[in-house]
Backbone as CSV, one residue per row, in Angstrom:
resi,resn,N_x,N_y,N_z,CA_x,CA_y,CA_z,C_x,C_y,C_z
1,MET,-10.890,3.009,-13.214,-10.610,1.737,-12.590,-11.199,1.762,-11.121
2,LYS,-11.834,0.736,-10.795,-12.472,0.673,-9.433,-11.631,-0.484,-8.634
3,ILE,-11.258,-0.143,-7.481,-10.342,-0.872,-6.641,-11.505,-1.747,-5.802
4,CYS,-11.072,-3.119,-5.793,-12.079,-3.970,-4.899,-11.386,-4.435,-3.691
5,HIS,-9.997,-4.443,-3.691,-9.329,-4.927,-2.414,-7.973,-4.257,-2.224
6,LEU,-7.639,-3.828,-1.060,-6.260,-3.269,-0.818,-5.667,-3.939,0.410
7,LYS,-4.286,-4.412,0.204,-3.715,-4.969,1.317,-2.286,-4.110,1.598
8,LEU,-2.212,-3.870,2.786,-1.001,-3.003,3.275,-0.227,-4.020,4.244
9,ASP,1.147,-3.928,3.835,2.115,-4.490,5.023,3.158,-3.389,5.320
10,HIS,3.217,-3.195,6.558,4.247,-2.283,7.098,4.054,-0.868,6.549
11,PHE,2.892,-0.465,6.367,2.633,0.926,5.835,2.008,1.801,6.989
12,ARG,2.784,2.756,7.341,2.278,3.690,8.430,2.059,2.947,9.716
13,ARG,0.760,2.953,10.213,0.372,2.327,11.510,0.026,0.928,11.276
14,PHE,-0.090,0.328,10.008,-0.459,-0.917,9.805,0.582,-1.918,9.539
15,GLY,0.774,-2.868,10.479,1.696,-4.095,10.295,1.134,-4.798,9.150
16,SER,-0.081,-5.242,9.131,-0.795,-5.974,8.099,-2.250,-5.558,8.097
17,PHE,-2.785,-5.241,7.014,-4.178,-4.703,6.899,-4.742,-4.934,5.611
18,GLU,-6.041,-5.299,5.548,-6.709,-5.630,4.259,-8.096,-4.997,4.422
19,ILE,-8.491,-4.457,3.192,-9.961,-4.001,3.245,-10.535,-4.284,1.865
20,ASP,-11.739,-4.595,1.844,-12.517,-4.834,0.537,-13.420,-3.651,0.341
21,PHE,-13.523,-3.104,-0.828,-14.361,-2.062,-1.183,-15.582,-2.410,-1.915
22,HIS,-16.709,-1.759,-1.731,-17.900,-2.093,-2.525,-17.710,-1.549,-3.823
23,GLU,-18.319,-1.937,-4.894,-18.130,-1.613,-6.190,-18.843,-0.145,-6.415
24,GLN,-19.786,0.250,-5.564,-20.529,1.537,-5.827,-20.016,2.666,-4.733
25,LEU,-19.867,2.171,-3.577,-19.593,3.246,-2.506,-18.988,2.482,-1.221
26,THR,-17.876,2.993,-0.743,-17.268,2.586,0.516,-17.047,3.774,1.353
27,VAL,-17.744,3.703,2.591,-17.438,4.885,3.594,-16.576,4.380,4.744
28,LEU,-15.367,5.222,4.881,-14.501,4.849,5.960,-14.931,5.698,7.281
29,VAL,-15.209,5.017,8.321,-15.718,5.668,9.561,-14.688,5.182,10.577
30,ALA,-14.011,6.056,11.374,-13.345,5.618,12.481,-12.713,6.802,13.265
31,ARG,-12.273,6.590,14.463,-11.810,7.744,15.228,-10.657,8.395,14.583
32,ASN,-10.302,9.560,15.074,-9.107,10.247,14.627,-7.850,9.373,14.891
33,GLY,-6.959,9.309,13.922,-5.775,8.542,14.164,-5.904,7.060,13.918
34,ALA,-7.074,6.595,13.364,-7.184,5.192,13.102,-6.642,4.656,11.816
35,GLY,-6.504,5.656,10.947,-5.828,5.269,9.653,-6.689,5.455,8.434
36,LYS,-7.726,6.194,8.519,-8.573,6.539,7.320,-7.709,7.218,6.215
37,THR,-6.894,8.212,6.636,-6.158,8.981,5.647,-4.961,8.078,5.058
38,SER,-4.365,7.195,5.955,-3.370,6.248,5.482,-4.039,5.384,4.373
39,ILE,-5.091,4.980,4.535,-5.790,4.102,3.466,-5.860,4.745,2.211
40,LEU,-6.277,6.096,2.272,-6.451,6.821,1.029,-5.139,7.203,0.516
41,ASP,-4.067,7.407,1.284,-2.846,7.723,0.789,-2.191,6.521,0.120
42,ALA,-2.428,5.410,0.710,-1.900,4.106,0.129,-2.538,3.795,-1.311
43,LEU,-3.855,4.169,-1.303,-4.640,3.983,-2.680,-3.769,4.972,-3.749
44,SER,-3.528,6.209,-3.287,-2.778,7.256,-4.155,-1.541,6.786,-4.575
45,ILE,-0.672,6.186,-3.668,0.489,5.630,-3.915,0.567,4.493,-4.821
46,ALA,-0.491,3.598,-4.660,-0.766,2.378,-5.608,-0.962,2.728,-6.902
47,LEU,-1.795,3.793,-7.130,-2.165,4.390,-8.501,-1.128,5.252,-9.009
48,GLY,-0.014,5.654,-8.312,0.848,6.589,-8.842,1.504,6.134,-10.199
49,PRO,1.961,4.878,-10.388,2.551,4.616,-11.746,1.624,4.748,-12.839
50,PHE,0.287,4.610,-12.511,-0.701,4.702,-13.639,-0.858,6.159,-14.090
51,LEU,-0.829,7.050,-13.111,-0.920,8.452,-13.243,0.123,9.092,-14.069
52,THR,1.268,8.569,-13.724,2.398,9.122,-14.498,2.453,8.939,-15.992
53,ARG,1.612,8.096,-16.484,1.486,7.880,-17.872,0.634,8.907,-18.510
54,LEU,-0.124,9.689,-17.803,-0.996,10.741,-18.263,-0.154,12.040,-18.435
55,PRO,-0.563,12.878,-19.580,0.232,14.048,-19.733,0.133,14.969,-18.596
56,ASN,1.166,15.643,-18.237,1.341,16.814,-17.103,0.691,16.304,-15.807
57,VAL,0.899,14.870,-15.563,0.417,14.449,-14.162,1.613,13.649,-13.491
58,SER,1.889,14.003,-12.324,2.847,13.138,-11.624,2.138,12.355,-10.503
59,GLY,2.518,11.113,-10.385,2.051,10.204,-9.391,2.713,10.416,-8.130
60,LYS,1.968,9.904,-7.064,2.565,9.930,-5.752,3.500,8.676,-5.402
61,ASN,4.602,8.950,-4.790,5.554,7.741,-4.604,5.711,7.751,-2.952
62,PRO,5.962,6.398,-2.533,6.216,6.228,-1.064,7.267,6.904,-0.650
63,LYS,7.162,7.357,0.639,8.423,8.285,1.288,8.814,7.375,2.504
64,ASP,10.061,7.895,2.989,10.539,7.076,4.129,9.592,7.113,5.343
65,SER,8.906,8.116,5.474,7.814,8.351,6.597,6.727,7.458,6.531
66,ASP,6.461,6.868,5.330,5.458,5.883,5.155,5.670,4.491,5.763
67,PHE,6.890,4.246,6.088,7.276,3.004,6.561,6.747,2.943,7.973
68,GLN,6.193,1.737,8.499,5.771,1.501,9.880,6.902,1.656,10.784
69,VAL,6.661,2.188,11.910,7.732,2.388,13.013,7.410,1.480,14.076
70,TYR,8.218,0.605,14.501,8.026,-0.343,15.563,8.041,0.441,17.018
71,PRO,7.603,-0.174,18.010,7.713,0.529,19.509,9.191,0.875,19.690
72,ASP,10.121,-0.020,19.296,11.588,0.354,19.677,12.200,1.359,18.633
73,GLN,11.276,1.899,17.797,11.671,3.020,16.799,12.446,2.416,15.572
74,SER,12.607,1.072,15.472,13.141,0.529,14.300,12.074,0.407,13.146
75,LYS,12.455,0.175,11.963,11.566,0.038,10.850,11.714,-1.276,10.173
76,PRO,10.552,-1.787,9.539,10.640,-3.181,8.855,11.632,-2.970,7.550
77,PRO,11.949,-4.137,6.984,12.882,-4.013,5.883,12.166,-3.528,4.656
78,PHE,10.893,-3.639,4.646,9.994,-3.210,3.346,8.688,-2.701,3.730
79,MET,7.979,-2.119,2.707,6.591,-1.890,2.882,5.924,-2.365,1.627
80,ARG,4.748,-2.740,1.659,4.073,-3.281,0.453,2.596,-2.707,0.332
81,ILE,2.188,-2.235,-0.897,0.901,-1.894,-1.044,0.408,-2.798,-2.266
82,GLN,-0.636,-3.611,-2.064,-1.094,-4.506,-3.149,-2.580,-4.186,-3.420
83,CYS,-2.966,-4.163,-4.728,-4.295,-3.745,-5.138,-4.851,-4.757,-6.105
84,HIS,-6.248,-4.899,-6.074,-6.791,-5.787,-6.999,-8.125,-4.911,-7.397
85,SER,-8.315,-4.965,-8.668,-9.319,-4.092,-9.185,-10.522,-5.076,-9.588
86,PHE,-11.784,-4.354,-9.712,-12.870,-5.342,-10.114,-12.768,-5.906,-11.379
87,ASN,-11.918,-5.293,-12.295,-11.775,-6.006,-13.633,-10.586,-6.840,-13.721
88,LYS,-10.082,-7.454,-12.557,-9.066,-8.504,-12.351,-7.722,-7.952,-12.669
89,ILE,-7.353,-6.668,-12.390,-6.076,-6.086,-12.578,-5.435,-6.242,-11.261
90,LEU,-4.284,-6.823,-11.110,-3.580,-7.047,-9.877,-2.183,-6.291,-9.912
91,TRP,-1.715,-5.593,-8.837,-0.526,-4.908,-8.864,0.003,-4.783,-7.451
92,ASP,1.319,-4.584,-7.358,2.004,-4.594,-6.124,3.092,-3.421,-6.112
93,ARG,3.137,-2.560,-5.127,4.226,-1.802,-5.030,4.871,-2.015,-3.695
94,THR,6.178,-2.500,-3.775,6.954,-2.740,-2.754,8.164,-1.875,-2.634
95,GLU,8.368,-1.295,-1.512,9.524,-0.311,-1.439,10.376,-0.872,-0.335
96,LYS,11.687,-1.146,-0.676,12.607,-1.606,0.291,13.164,-0.477,1.188
97,ARG,13.465,-0.596,2.440,14.037,0.455,3.262,15.348,0.865,2.806
98,ASP,16.255,-0.168,2.372,17.491,0.153,1.864,17.836,-1.012,0.902
99,GLN,18.970,-0.855,0.210,19.447,-1.787,-0.846,20.242,-3.015,-0.265
100,THR,20.428,-3.243,0.988,21.124,-4.370,1.516,20.287,-5.639,1.276
101,LYS,21.004,-6.677,1.558,20.296,-8.094,1.299,19.228,-8.460,2.217
102,GLN,19.328,-7.739,3.467,18.353,-8.121,4.423,16.881,-7.705,4.025
103,PRO,16.656,-6.494,3.519,15.240,-6.195,2.972,14.826,-7.117,1.836
104,HIS,15.763,-7.301,0.951,15.456,-8.071,-0.172,15.160,-9.666,0.236
105,ALA,15.766,-10.253,1.219,15.520,-11.555,1.687,14.042,-11.529,2.378
106,ALA,13.626,-10.493,2.971,12.403,-10.466,3.745,11.282,-10.465,2.950
107,ILE,11.380,-9.871,1.686,10.328,-9.797,0.844,10.009,-11.081,0.083
108,THR,8.785,-11.527,0.354,8.480,-12.823,-0.184,7.185,-12.603,-1.165
109,PRO,7.073,-13.546,-2.147,5.771,-13.161,-2.852,4.479,-13.668,-2.067
110,ASP,3.599,-12.842,-2.192,2.432,-13.003,-1.456,1.318,-13.759,-2.235
111,MET,1.538,-15.134,-2.518,0.779,-15.740,-3.560,-0.809,-15.752,-3.150
112,GLU,-1.130,-15.767,-1.968,-2.488,-15.842,-1.523,-3.204,-14.677,-2.049
113,PHE,-2.599,-13.495,-2.068,-3.283,-12.260,-2.423,-3.646,-12.457,-3.949
114,PHE,-2.848,-13.123,-4.706,-3.033,-13.155,-6.237,-4.046,-14.256,-6.608
115,ILE,-4.511,-14.911,-5.801,-5.447,-16.082,-6.066,-6.852,-15.520,-6.390
């Protein structure tokens, strides 16, 4: 499966971030701490549910440390990783910070992504 688009909301250092990938090769170049590894980790987490279907393979799941941290040290109510493949498969991994109603109410469908 080839990923053509990745969108992150409240994932690590990214409040909102989108990137398109070339079908053959994409090279990430940036200074240290700019988020290159975060992009690769987000892809790994996004593909986690698919990998768990393979024998003897466990997928990667989001951790509490993957939530963005605001300057006041608080965290957003949710984080979202959305992917779109070149063969038109779309999926979304949304992780709520806790099970109260506040995170649930803050999560809205991102219809623009799925068009």
